[in-house]
C-alpha positions, 0 to 999 in steps of 0.5 A: 585445084578445087572445082565448085560445080553444080549437079545437073543430068550433064554434069553428074558423072563429073560431081559424081566422080565417074569422070576424073581430074587428075589432082583437081577436088570437085565440090558439089555446091548447092547453089550459084551463091557458094560457088560465086563466094567460094570464086572471088575469094580463091577457096575455089580455083574454077566455079559453075556461076551465072554468065550475067555475073561473069560479064558484069566481073569481066568488065570491071577487070576482075582476073577471071577466065571462062571456059566455053562450056555452058551447064544451064540454059533455059527458054523464057516463054514458059515461065511467064504467069499472070492472074486471069483477072489481069487481062493480060493476054499476051507479052505486049499486055506487058507495057506498064505493068508490075512485073515480078522478076524473080530472083532478082533484076540483074538475075541471068533469067531475068536478063533474057525475059527483059531481052524478050520483051524488047524482041517480041513486043518492044517494050523497054525496061522502063516501061515496066514497074519492076518488083525484085524478091530481093536486092542484087547480090552484088552491091556494085551493080546498079540499076540503070537510070530511069528502071524502077526496081522495088524490092517486095520480098518473097521466095527465090520464085516470086509466086507470093507477090503475084497471089497477093496482087502486088504484081500483075506478072511473074517472071521466074525461072522455074515451075513455082508449086501453086498452093492447093486451092489457088491453081485457078488463079495462076495461068501463062501469059503465052498459052502457046508457050511451048510452040513459041519457045519451039519457033524461036528457036528455029528462027534463033538458033539460040538456047538461052544461057544461064551458067558458064565456068569461071576460073580464076587466072592465078590457077591458070598461070600455075596450071595452063592447061586447066581450062582445056582440062575443064572442057574435057571433063565436061565434055565426058560428063556430058557424053556420059549423060547423052548415052544414059538418057537414050536408055528412055528406062532410065527416067520416069517419064512415059513418053521419053523415047518420043521426046529424045527422038523429037529433041534430036530431030528439032535441036540436032546430035548435040542439043546442050552445045558447048564450044565458042563457035557454036554459041558465038552468034548467041554470046554477041547477042548477049553482050549486046543485051549486057550493054543495052540493059545497063550491065556493061557500060561498053561492049565486050568483045566474045573472045575476051571472055574465054581462056585462049587454050580452052577455046581450041578445045574441041567438044566431041559429045553427041547424042545418037538415038538408040540405046547402048545396053550391056551384056546378058545379064541385064547389065548397063554399060556406059560404052558401046559393046559392039565389037571393034 
């Protein structure tokens, strides 16, 4: 089997070979496009793909099943930018405005941004004049009737269109690097973004999912336990990373200990949750959004997304505060050194 994986800190142990899968070649792909093309062509038997794309495929009958491993997530408040001269001081001010949705309208971060506008301010998609740096990667995806999207070519983060006045607001998925001398022209719409997203998480319990692991059904037919094996491997890779993070000297952030303790206090001992039941409510909401936003013509059920055997896997990775160290020679150990 061949697995196309993206390298995050929580998947690195699998990508780098510290966690192994028998008779599986793990390929570190540079981004979602390569994984998508390889999965659909059959070059890959499983791949790390955007959740929006996977739900769209599933709705349209592609022979794929997912495992409940969500490798990429992102809170949205902090990635909504404007210029001071627009006067946009809150999300509610964006009704009727020109907004860049980067990298595209049906990209998963853009999907969550529209959901945020609807939930926080009651702003519907047709009340925004959307601009996209690129057309939809899948030509089968259709922009809903009444929604206007203009392709305004730019880099993947779309900052150029905010700076040149094409748009009044930028909704993106990373922190763009603002050119020297231009920093004063870019600011967040939500000046209290960090506090807002913490409160949103406290109320909803959702840590917005961006990616999922999809598996070809023909691979599952040949190797029925493949989904469970993938769950185990991703679970072990995440556990390895949780342990490594707890040695704050391994990370180049001066206040890492405080951040780690705060993350566990706020999010619990598994702040990056896998598994269907831990994510059921968020997935239900996501599938409702998919129908509302025109991605699907009917609402899918959560169970329909996943391989039945993989759903039964019990994920065990937990982030226990405190560093696990090695021996007196200063080495670092991936497992406990306490005697059994």
